[in-house]
FITOR-568692 format. One record per residue: residue number from 0; residue in one letter; x, y, z of N, C-alpha, C, O in turn. Coordinates in pm, 1 decimal. Each point is the difference from the previous one (the first is absolute). Layout:
BEGIN
SITE / seq / type / n_east / n_north / n_up / ca_east / ca_north / ca_up / c_east / c_north / c_up / o_east / o_north / o_up
SITE / NUM / a / X / Y / Z / X / Y / Z / X / Y / Z / X / Y / Z
...
***
This chain:
BEGIN
SITE / seq / type / n_east / n_north / n_up / ca_east / ca_north / ca_up / c_east / c_north / c_up / o_east / o_north / o_up
SITE / 0 / m / -1684.1 / 4110.2 / -5313.2 / -12.3 / 134.8 / 84.2 / 133.2 / 1.8 / 85.4 / 41.0 / -96.7 / 64.2
SITE / 1 / l / 21.0 / 220.6 / -72.5 / 121.4 / 8.4 / 96.2 / -45.5 / 56.8 / 131.7 / -91.2 / 81.6 / 13.7
SITE / 2 / s / 173.2 / -139.9 / 92.1 / -31.5 / 58.2 / 145.2 / 24.3 / 153.8 / -9.8 / 73.3 / 51.3 / -84.6
SITE / 3 / k / -144.7 / 18.2 / 182.8 / 31.1 / 132.6 / 21.8 / 137.3 / 46.1 / 23.2 / 42.0 / 111.6 / -30.5
SITE / 4 / k / 26.8 / -208.4 / 88.4 / 171.3 / 37.6 / 0.8 / 49.4 / 25.1 / -132.9 / 91.2 / 82.0 / -10.4
SITE / 5 / y / -136.7 / -139.7 / -95.5 / 60.4 / 34.9 / -139.4 / -91.3 / 87.9 / -74.8 / 2.3 / -6.6 / -122.9
SITE / 6 / r / -74.2 / 79.7 / 175.8 / -72.7 / 109.6 / -67.6 / 41.6 / 122.4 / 33.8 / 55.6 / 16.0 / 108.7
SITE / 7 / l / -76.8 / 96.8 / -201.6 / 41.4 / 142.4 / 37.0 / -119.5 / 71.5 / 30.4 / -105.6 / -12.2 / -62.3
SITE / 8 / t / 126.4 / 91.5 / 165.5 / -118.3 / 94.8 / 48.2 / -5.5 / 114.2 / -98.7 / 89.8 / 4.9 / -84.1
SITE / 9 / r / -180.2 / 83.8 / 83.8 / -11.7 / 120.3 / -76.8 / 110.2 / 85.8 / 22.8 / 58.9 / 42.0 / -99.6
SITE / 10 / k / -16.6 / -5.2 / 221.7 / 123.3 / 84.0 / 12.6 / 118.1 / -46.7 / -53.7 / 80.7 / 77.8 / -50.9
SITE / 11 / q / -58.8 / -218.3 / 57.9 / 117.3 / -59.7 / -73.0 / -2.8 / 7.5 / -133.9 / 105.2 / 11.6 / -62.9
SITE / 12 / v / -227.1 / -17.3 / 0.9 / -17.0 / 16.4 / -141.8 / 24.6 / 135.4 / -60.4 / 40.1 / 14.7 / -115.5
SITE / 13 / n / -69.1 / 95.7 / 209.0 / 14.6 / 130.0 / -33.7 / 151.2 / 29.4 / -14.8 / 51.1 / 74.1 / -83.9
SITE / 14 / i / 13.4 / -148.0 / 183.8 / 155.2 / 31.7 / 2.3 / 66.9 / -66.3 / -123.9 / 95.6 / 47.7 / -61.1
SITE / 15 / l / -164.0 / -172.8 / 30.9 / 63.7 / -74.2 / -117.4 / -11.4 / 79.6 / -136.1 / 83.1 / -3.4 / -90.7
SITE / 16 / y / -207.4 / 79.5 / 92.9 / -32.9 / 78.0 / -123.4 / 99.9 / 111.3 / -4.2 / 45.6 / 33.4 / -109.3
SITE / 17 / r / -12.2 / 19.6 / 205.7 / 79.4 / 114.2 / 7.9 / 164.3 / -38.2 / -10.7 / 72.5 / 69.2 / -71.5
SITE / 18 / k / -27.0 / -166.4 / 135.6 / 135.1 / -37.5 / 0.0 / 52.6 / -127.5 / -82.5 / 118.9 / -23.7 / -21.3
SITE / 19 / g / -229.4 / -55.5 / -22.3 / 38.9 / -137.0 / -72.1 / 63.0 / 27.9 / -135.7 / -9.1 / 107.4 / -59.6
SITE / 20 / k / 73.5 / -214.3 / 17.5 / 56.2 / -15.3 / -134.2 / -116.4 / -75.4 / -86.6 / -62.4 / -99.5 / 36.8
SITE / 21 / s / 47.1 / 171.6 / -163.8 / -115.2 / -71.1 / -72.1 / 64.4 / -68.3 / -116.3 / 103.9 / 41.4 / -51.6
SITE / 22 / r / -186.0 / -175.1 / 2.0 / 65.3 / -61.4 / -111.2 / -140.1 / -65.8 / -63.9 / -95.4 / -38.4 / 67.6
SITE / 23 / i / 103.6 / 34.9 / -190.8 / -123.3 / -36.5 / -89.9 / 48.6 / -141.5 / -47.0 / 116.4 / -19.8 / -34.7
SITE / 24 / f / -196.2 / -60.4 / 35.6 / 16.0 / -152.2 / -63.7 / -147.4 / -21.3 / -85.2 / -103.4 / -47.1 / 47.3
SITE / 25 / g / 122.4 / 90.2 / -170.0 / -115.1 / -31.6 / -71.8 / -132.3 / 59.6 / 56.1 / -17.0 / 121.4 / -10.8
SITE / 26 / s / -69.8 / -192.3 / 65.1 / -140.8 / 41.2 / 56.1 / 21.3 / 34.3 / 154.7 / -98.7 / 40.2 / 61.6
SITE / 27 / i / 195.2 / -50.7 / -8.6 / 19.7 / 9.2 / 158.7 / 108.3 / 118.9 / 10.5 / 98.3 / 15.6 / -72.4
SITE / 28 / s / -141.3 / 65.7 / 182.3 / 93.9 / 97.6 / 40.4 / 37.7 / -25.5 / 139.5 / -88.6 / -28.3 / 80.7
SITE / 29 / i / 210.0 / 35.5 / -44.9 / 70.1 / -59.5 / 148.1 / 52.5 / 118.3 / 39.4 / 80.6 / 58.5 / -72.3
SITE / 30 / k / -122.1 / -6.3 / 198.4 / 80.0 / 105.5 / 74.2 / 68.9 / -61.0 / 109.0 / -73.6 / -77.9 / 60.5
SITE / 31 / s / 204.4 / 87.2 / -8.1 / 44.8 / -79.5 / 96.8 / 89.5 / 116.2 / 97.6 / 42.2 / 110.7 / -33.6
SITE / 32 / y / -32.5 / -176.0 / 155.0 / 87.5 / 100.7 / 84.9 / 37.8 / -90.5 / 117.2 / -85.3 / -73.8 / 49.2
SITE / 33 / p / 213.4 / 77.4 / -1.8 / 47.8 / -85.9 / 109.5 / -77.8 / 27.2 / 122.7 / -16.2 / 115.4 / 39.6
SITE / 34 / n / -31.8 / -216.6 / 21.0 / -64.7 / 13.5 / 130.0 / 88.4 / -32.0 / 147.4 / -39.8 / 32.8 / 111.7
SITE / 35 / g / 140.7 / -89.3 / -135.0 / 83.5 / -24.5 / 125.9 / -39.6 / -96.6 / 91.6 / 51.6 / -10.4 / 111.3
SITE / 36 / l / -169.5 / -83.6 / -166.1 / -33.4 / -120.8 / 67.4 / 41.5 / -114.2 / -47.1 / 65.1 / 2.1 / -104.4
SITE / 37 / e / -90.3 / -116.1 / 163.9 / 33.6 / -143.8 / -55.1 / -93.8 / -50.6 / -83.3 / 7.8 / -120.0 / -26.3
SITE / 38 / y / -97.6 / 187.0 / -22.6 / -102.0 / -52.3 / -90.2 / -54.1 / 98.4 / -98.0 / -1.1 / 117.1 / 38.1
SITE / 39 / p / -42.0 / -142.3 / -152.4 / -63.3 / 105.7 / -79.0 / -154.1 / 42.5 / 18.1 / -75.1 / -75.7 / 61.5
SITE / 40 / r / 33.9 / 182.5 / -108.7 / -114.9 / 35.1 / 22.0 / -64.5 / 49.0 / -135.6 / 65.2 / 65.6 / -81.3
SITE / 41 / f / -199.5 / -101.9 / 61.5 / -71.5 / 38.5 / -137.9 / -124.1 / 78.8 / 5.4 / -73.4 / -6.2 / 98.7
SITE / 42 / s / 46.6 / 80.6 / -201.3 / -110.8 / 41.0 / -17.4 / -33.1 / -3.4 / -150.7 / 81.2 / 44.4 / -81.2
SITE / 43 / i / -205.7 / -99.5 / 40.8 / -37.2 / -5.3 / -133.3 / -126.4 / 92.7 / -36.4 / -102.7 / 6.3 / 67.5
SITE / 44 / v / 127.7 / 63.0 / -183.4 / -87.6 / 91.6 / -55.6 / -46.2 / -60.6 / -125.6 / 81.1 / -23.8 / -89.5
SITE / 45 / i / -221.2 / -5.8 / 75.8 / -82.4 / -3.9 / -105.0 / -113.6 / 75.2 / -27.2 / -110.0 / -20.3 / 51.5
SITE / 46 / p / 141.4 / 124.5 / -148.5 / -109.0 / 114.1 / -9.4 / -129.3 / -50.3 / -51.6 / -15.0 / -84.4 / -88.3
SITE / 47 / k / -82.5 / 151.4 / 159.3 / -147.8 / -32.5 / -29.8 / -29.6 / 19.5 / -142.6 / -90.5 / -62.6 / -55.2
SITE / 48 / s / 174.7 / 159.5 / -14.0 / -32.7 / 46.0 / -132.4 / 58.4 / -135.6 / -92.7 / -46.0 / -24.8 / -111.4
SITE / 49 / l / 127.6 / -37.4 / 160.2 / 66.6 / -127.9 / -70.1 / -100.2 / -127.7 / 9.3 / -29.4 / -68.0 / -98.3
SITE / 50 / v / -16.7 / 45.8 / 223.3 / -99.2 / -106.9 / 44.6 / -93.5 / 32.1 / 82.4 / 21.4 / 27.1 / 118.2
SITE / 51 / k / -149.5 / -27.2 / -180.2 / -108.9 / 53.9 / 55.4 / -51.9 / -61.3 / 129.7 / -24.3 / 68.2 / 99.5
SITE / 52 / k / 6.2 / -218.6 / -106.8 / -34.5 / -64.4 / 117.6 / 98.4 / -23.8 / 113.2 / 112.2 / -48.3 / -15.2
SITE / 53 / v / -164.1 / 86.2 / 126.9 / 98.5 / -21.4 / 120.1 / 36.1 / -148.9 / 30.3 / 97.5 / -26.9 / 70.2
SITE / 54 / t / -178.4 / -70.1 / -124.8 / 47.6 / -151.2 / 33.3 / 91.3 / -26.9 / -99.5 / 83.0 / -83.0 / 36.9
SITE / 55 / e / -64.9 / 130.0 / -170.3 / 91.0 / -13.1 / -85.4 / 145.9 / 49.5 / 44.5 / 106.0 / -61.8 / -10.4
SITE / 56 / r / -130.2 / 196.3 / 65.3 / 114.9 / 61.1 / 38.2 / 74.0 / -63.5 / 123.1 / 122.7 / -2.2 / 10.4
SITE / 57 / n / -215.3 / -51.9 / 86.6 / 51.6 / -71.2 / 95.9 / 70.0 / -148.3 / -42.4 / 91.8 / -44.7 / 68.8
SITE / 58 / r / -137.1 / -20.4 / -175.2 / 40.8 / -120.4 / -51.4 / 133.9 / 34.3 / -45.6 / 95.9 / -69.7 / 32.9
SITE / 59 / l / -82.9 / 175.9 / -108.8 / 150.2 / 31.2 / -51.1 / 101.6 / 25.9 / 97.9 / 114.7 / -43.4 / -9.4
SITE / 60 / r / -163.3 / 124.1 / 116.4 / 86.8 / 5.6 / 117.7 / 37.6 / -138.3 / 65.2 / 114.7 / -18.6 / 40.6
SITE / 61 / r / -206.6 / -73.0 / -31.4 / 36.6 / -122.2 / 56.6 / 100.9 / -66.3 / -99.4 / 93.9 / -65.2 / 45.7
SITE / 62 / v / -108.4 / 78.1 / -162.0 / 99.9 / -83.5 / -91.7 / 135.7 / 60.1 / 27.0 / 99.8 / -69.6 / 19.2
SITE / 63 / i / -99.9 / 208.4 / -18.4 / 141.5 / 72.5 / 27.3 / 41.5 / -38.3 / 121.5 / 116.6 / -38.8 / 7.9
SITE / 64 / f / -195.5 / 40.2 / 107.4 / 50.7 / -36.3 / 118.4 / 40.3 / -165.3 / 4.6 / 99.2 / -27.7 / 67.3
SITE / 65 / d / -158.0 / -63.6 / -123.1 / 46.7 / -132.0 / -8.3 / 133.1 / -2.7 / -67.4 / 89.5 / -68.2 / 49.8
SITE / 66 / e / -69.3 / 135.1 / -156.6 / 127.1 / -18.5 / -72.2 / 124.4 / 77.1 / 101.8 / 114.3 / -44.0 / 12.0
SITE / 67 / l / -165.7 / 162.3 / 52.7 / 112.7 / 48.0 / 93.5 / 18.7 / -98.4 / 107.9 / 115.4 / -7.1 / 42.4
SITE / 68 / n / -195.3 / -63.8 / 7.1 / 17.7 / -107.8 / 112.1 / 116.1 / -94.4 / -40.6 / 88.2 / -37.0 / 77.4
SITE / 69 / k / -99.5 / 0.0 / -217.6 / 89.0 / -102.6 / -44.5 / 139.5 / 50.3 / -46.8 / 88.9 / -81.0 / -26.3
SITE / 70 / a / -70.3 / 215.1 / 16.0 / 109.0 / 58.3 / -51.6 / 99.6 / 42.4 / 137.4 / -45.8 / 22.8 / 112.0
SITE / 71 / r / 177.1 / -18.7 / -145.4 / 69.9 / 63.7 / 74.6 / 35.4 / 130.0 / -18.7 / 80.8 / 31.4 / -87.4
SITE / 72 / v / -135.5 / 52.8 / 164.7 / -13.3 / 162.6 / -10.7 / 96.7 / 60.7 / 90.1 / 6.7 / -40.5 / 116.1
SITE / 73 / a / 76.0 / 142.5 / -162.1 / 79.2 / 74.1 / 78.5 / -77.1 / 76.9 / 110.8 / -121.4 / 17.7 / -10.4
SITE / 74 / h / 190.9 / 26.7 / 113.8 / -59.3 / 56.5 / 117.1 / -29.0 / 151.0 / -28.1 / 63.4 / 89.3 / 56.2
SITE / 75 / n / -151.2 / -69.1 / -135.7 / -49.8 / 152.8 / -35.5 / -149.6 / -2.8 / 26.5 / -65.2 / -98.2 / 35.4
SITE / 76 / d / 18.7 / 227.5 / -59.2 / -143.4 / 21.2 / -22.9 / -20.6 / 21.3 / -144.5 / 79.1 / 59.2 / -73.4
SITE / 77 / y / -208.7 / -120.0 / 32.7 / -15.2 / 7.3 / -131.8 / -153.7 / 39.2 / -35.2 / -91.8 / -56.2 / 59.7
SITE / 78 / l / 70.2 / 142.8 / -147.0 / -127.9 / 46.0 / -53.0 / -8.5 / -62.8 / -126.4 / 90.7 / 40.0 / -72.9
SITE / 79 / i / -165.0 / -123.3 / 18.4 / -31.9 / -55.1 / -107.5 / -133.4 / 39.0 / -55.1 / -107.0 / -13.5 / 59.3
SITE / 80 / r / 126.8 / 69.7 / -194.0 / -130.5 / 63.7 / -65.6 / -10.1 / -63.0 / -131.8 / 100.5 / -20.9 / -67.9
SITE / 81 / l / -228.3 / -12.5 / 26.3 / -30.7 / -64.0 / -121.2 / -32.2 / 118.6 / -101.9 / -55.0 / 101.2 / 43.6
SITE / 82 / f / 85.5 / -111.1 / -166.4 / -51.9 / 106.0 / -87.0 / -91.4 / -66.5 / -106.3 / -83.5 / 64.7 / -63.1
SITE / 83 / k / 104.1 / -196.5 / 47.2 / -81.1 / -76.4 / -114.8 / -18.1 / -140.5 / 63.0 / 92.6 / -61.5 / 52.9
SITE / 84 / v / -216.5 / 17.2 / -62.8 / -23.6 / -152.6 / 40.4 / 6.5 / -88.8 / -112.2 / -59.8 / 19.5 / -105.8
SITE / 85 / e / 138.2 / -123.5 / 132.4 / -4.1 / -99.3 / -81.5 / -32.5 / -145.3 / 66.2 / -23.8 / -2.9 / 120.8
SITE / 86 / d / 22.3 / -99.7 / -185.0 / -52.0 / -114.2 / 77.0 / 94.5 / -36.1 / 115.9 / 112.2 / 47.1 / 18.7
SITE / 87 / e / -176.0 / -137.9 / 55.6 / 66.1 / -41.9 / 139.2 / 127.1 / -40.1 / -21.4 / 90.9 / 46.1 / 69.0
SITE / 88 / l / -65.4 / -147.4 / -178.7 / 120.9 / -85.1 / -25.4 / 116.8 / 123.0 / -45.5 / 111.4 / -10.7 / 51.3
SITE / 89 / h / -134.7 / 117.8 / -139.2 / 94.1 / 77.2 / -23.7 / 21.8 / 80.4 / 121.5 / 118.4 / 9.0 / 32.4
SITE / 90 / l / -204.4 / 52.3 / 43.6 / 23.9 / 67.8 / 125.9 / 87.5 / -81.9 / 104.8 / 74.2 / 58.8 / 78.6
SITE / 91 / r / -85.9 / -192.0 / -81.1 / 80.4 / -78.9 / 99.8 / 136.9 / 4.2 / -61.8 / 101.0 / 17.0 / 68.2
SITE / 92 / s / -99.4 / -33.7 / -206.8 / 148.6 / -21.8 / -55.7 / 66.8 / 133.0 / 20.5 / 120.4 / -2.3 / 25.7
SITE / 93 / q / -191.0 / 134.2 / -34.7 / 76.2 / 112.3 / 8.4 / 47.9 / 21.3 / 152.0 / 102.7 / 61.3 / 29.1
SITE / 94 / i / -175.8 / -110.1 / 48.7 / 50.5 / 28.3 / 142.2 / 100.8 / -110.5 / 23.3 / 87.7 / 37.2 / 78.0
SITE / 95 / k / -73.8 / -151.5 / -117.6 / 109.8 / -80.8 / 4.0 / 131.7 / 46.7 / -64.3 / 111.8 / -6.9 / 51.0
SITE / 96 / n / -142.8 / 52.7 / -164.7 / 119.8 / 47.7 / -68.6 / 59.4 / 147.2 / 62.3 / 119.5 / 23.8 / -17.5
SITE / 97 / i / -198.9 / 68.1 / 85.6 / 46.2 / 110.0 / 72.6 / 71.6 / -38.3 / 151.2 / 103.8 / 51.9 / 41.1
SITE / 98 / f / -169.2 / -135.8 / 18.1 / 51.1 / -35.0 / 122.5 / 77.8 / -134.9 / 22.6 / 44.9 / -30.8 / 110.4
SITE / 99 / g / -33.9 / -37.1 / -208.2 / 81.8 / -113.3 / -23.8 / -55.6 / -116.9 / 91.2 / 66.3 / -66.8 / 79.3
SITE / 100 / g / -201.1 / 55.6 / -106.5 / -70.2 / -107.3 / 78.0 / 5.2 / -128.3 / -73.9 / -52.3 / -100.8 / 47.7
***
């Protein structure tokens, strides 16, 4: 799990929705916006319509956070949204390919 320092608040997510640049990589959509800080911040959205069980959604978030911890990520705010769930290995490899971990 990421510490609070690296997570976005609701207000910051709203700003990111309005001003951020959006890119789609397969089953993952990423919005990014410069934050002017010395570290990146993240928010991950996994819709309930995609994964019903909260424990499974949280597990997927932990997988993504784990890969983000390993990667060297630019100092921006990121909103990561899943559109389709695949197996954990595929999700890990997608995050590595996107963020260069």
